[in-house]
N, C-alpha and C positions, 0 to 999 in steps of 0.2 A: 793485181799487184799484192805483194806480201806485206803484212803489217803485224805489229806486235800487240797493239791495243786497239779497242773499238769503243767509240762513243756514239751511241745511237740517240740523237736528239730529235728524232722524227716527231712532229706534232708540237714541238717546243717553239715558242716565238722568241724573237730578239729580246734580250741578248743571251738567252740560255745556251744555245749551241756553242757560242764562243766561250762562255764561262765554264761550261762542262769540259770543253777541249783544253782550256788553260789549266784547269784543275788536274786533268790527267797528265798533261805535259810536265807539270811540276813534279810529278811522281816518277817520271821516266828517266832513263839514262840517255846520255848523248848518243846519237846514231840510231835510236829506236824509232819506229814508224807508228804513227797514230792514224787510224781511219776514222773519219767523222762523217756521219750521215745526218743531214738536216733537210727539213722540208720548207723552211722559211726562206723566201727569196732574199731577204735582207742579209742573210748569212754570207752571200757572195761579197757584199761590200765590207761586212765586218771582218771576214777572214783575210781579205786583200789588205785592209788597213793594218790588221794585227801582224801579218807576215812582214809587211814593209817596215814595221817598227821593231822587229826582232831579228835574231840571227837564224831562226828556224827556217827550214826550206819547204816550200809547198811543191811537192813532187808531182801532184796531179790534182786536177779539179774538173769535174764533169757532172752532167745531169744524167740521171739514170732513173727512169720510171717515176718522174716527178719528185725525185730526191736529189739534193746536191751532195756529191761525194768529194771529200777532201782527203788527201794523204799528206801528212805533215811529218817531216823528219826533224827530231829535236836536235838542236845545235849543241 
């Protein structure tokens, strides 16, 4: 999947993957896509909660070689 920005939060524990993603999203334009890589299993819950509270769209979420990969399109 194509993306405009990448946040690699591998090895970071909760809540850092989400905080780094939020920081990047704040600097992005509407319609741009952010790829987030996280290794913390708690990120699944954190990103699900975050997306449900925002207008951003979670385009894809999957596990790839022990990393959780998220693609988020900024609203």
